N, C-alpha and C positions, 0 to 999 in steps of 0.2 A: 349411475355409472356413465350414462351418456353425457351428463353435465360435466362430470370430472374429465372425461375425454376431450370435450370441447374446450374446457378451460386449459387443459394441458397444451393443446394445439395453439390456442390463442396466446398463452404466455410464452411458449417456445418460439412461435413465429415472430412475435414482437421482439423478443430478446435477440433473436438472430438478426433481424433487420436493424434494430437499434445498435447492435454490436458492430455491424458493418458500417453504419453511419458514423460511429465513433472514429474509425480509422480513415474514412473517406470525406468527412465534412471539412470544408475549407476554413470555416470559422471555428476557432478553438473553443469559444464559449458554447456554441452549438454542440460541439463534440462532447463537452463535459455534461451538458444537459441530456444528450443521448446516453451517456454512460450512467447517469442516474436512472433513466428509464430502464436500462438493462438490468440494473440492480433490483429495481422493483419487480420486474418480471421474474428474475431468478428467485426472489423471495416468494413469489406466488407459486413457483414450481416446488420449492421446499415445503410450502404449506400443503400442497397436493400429496407430497410424499409422507406427510405426517411428522415432519421435522419442524415444529413451530419455533423451537428455540433458535435453530439456524436461520430461519426466516427473520425472526426478530433481531438477531445479531447482525444479519446482513443489512437490514434497514437502518439500525441504530448506528453501527460502526461505519459502514461504507457510505451509505447515503447521508447520514447525519454528520459525519466527521470528515472522511477522506474526500468524498466527491465535492462537498462544500468547500473544503480546503483547496482542492484543485481549482474550483471556480473562482475563489478569491485570488489565488495566485495568478491565474491566467488574466483576470480582469485588472489586477493592480500592477503587475509587472509589465514593463514595456519590452516585450520579447518580440523579436523579428522572426516570425515563423516562416517567412519566405526563405530566409537564409538557412534555416534548419532543414527545410525540405530540399533545398538545393544540394546540401551536403549528404543527404540520405541516399542519393543515387549511387554513390561510391560503394556503399555497403549493401547494395541490393543482392549481390550474389551470395554473400555470407549469410544474410537473412534468409534467403531462399533455401540454403543448405540446412540451416537450423530448423526452419519450418518443415522440411521434408523429414528430418530426423525425428521431430516431435510427432509427425503424422505416422511414421513407422512404429514408434513406441505405442501410440494409441491403438494402432491396428493390432499389435501383438497382445496388448492387454485386453481389449474388448473382444477380439476374435478368439482368444484362448489358444493361440498358435504356440508352437514349440520353437525354441531357439537354442541350438547346441545340445539337444537332448533334454532340455529342462522345460517343462510345461509352464507356461505363463498364464495365470488366471487372476481375476480381480476379486476372488472371494477368499483371500488369505485370512482376513479377520471378519467373519460373518457377524452381522448385527443381531443381538438377541431379539426374540419375538417381542412385539409391541405390547402384548398382554401381560408379559412377565416383568419387563424392565421399561421404564419411561425413557423416551428418546434422549432427554437431557442427561440422565444418569448413564445411559449407554455411551453417549458421546464423551462424557467425562472419563468413563472407565477406559475407553479406547485411547484417548489423548494422553491422560495423565497416569495411566497404568501400563497398558500394552505398548504404546508408542511414546513413552516418556522421553527416552534418549533422543529419538528423532525429532520430537517436539522442541527439545532444548537446542538441538543443533540448528533447527530452522530459525529459532529466536536469535541465536548467535549470528546466523547469516544475515538476518534483517538488521541486526545491530551494526554489523560491519558495513552493510550497504548504506545505512544512515550516516555513519561516521565518514564514509567515503564521499557521500554527497555533500556533507558539510565542508570537508576539506577541499573539494573541487570548486565549490562556489564561494568559499571564504576569500575575500579580497581585502587587502589593507589599503585604505584611502588616506592619502596625505592630508594633513591639516585637520583631521578629525580627532577631537579629544576623547579618549576612552578611559574608563575607570579600570585601574589596576589594583586589584584587591591585595596582592602580595606586597606591593610597594606601600600601600596604606597601613598594612599590619606591621611592616618592618620599621615604620617611623618611630623615632624616640622623642621624648619630650623636648630635648634640645633642638631637634629639627623642626618640631611643630610650633614651638613658642620662641619668640625672639624678644628679649628684654632690651628696650632702648632707654638709655640714660639721657634724659634731657637736662642740660645745664640750667642753673638757676637764672631765670629771666630770659631764657632762649625760646620759650614757647610762643612768645608774641611776634617773633620774626618770621 
């Protein structure tokens, strides 16, 4: 029990410090590396909670795919982060308001306070006992059965965000030849093949 408590404080402390370093590091590559460290410590906390599947998914998906993708994007793209930070000061007040709203919501959920006569609690969907249902089965039942509609809505929101990011970053460059599948499929044999009639004896000229 003492070892588990020490591991919890170790993982939680390192995760908090590395999370702060993600947003305060001046070097973007160092920020991504601290983000990977945060994911590893969060996976350790999931292991302490008995959710091995979530820990494995966090390491495989976020560390193995997302964080590495961030690292390659930051290293390969020539992004001027100084200009990005200079423009962030204009939205500081809006970000502070959003942060205060999120803190108020977390206080309501974790504290079990009441808002407008409705009690707010975090135990709406209690997890089945570990000796009866495995954590992977319980997680699948919650996501794909109890919260199926919300899960699909979250997927649609991520899809819209991905399409929006592609639309915002897509730029047409002049002078670049691109493959147009529709034009290729619409071509007829008359447009693709040209028969040239060479007169007799005219090939030597």
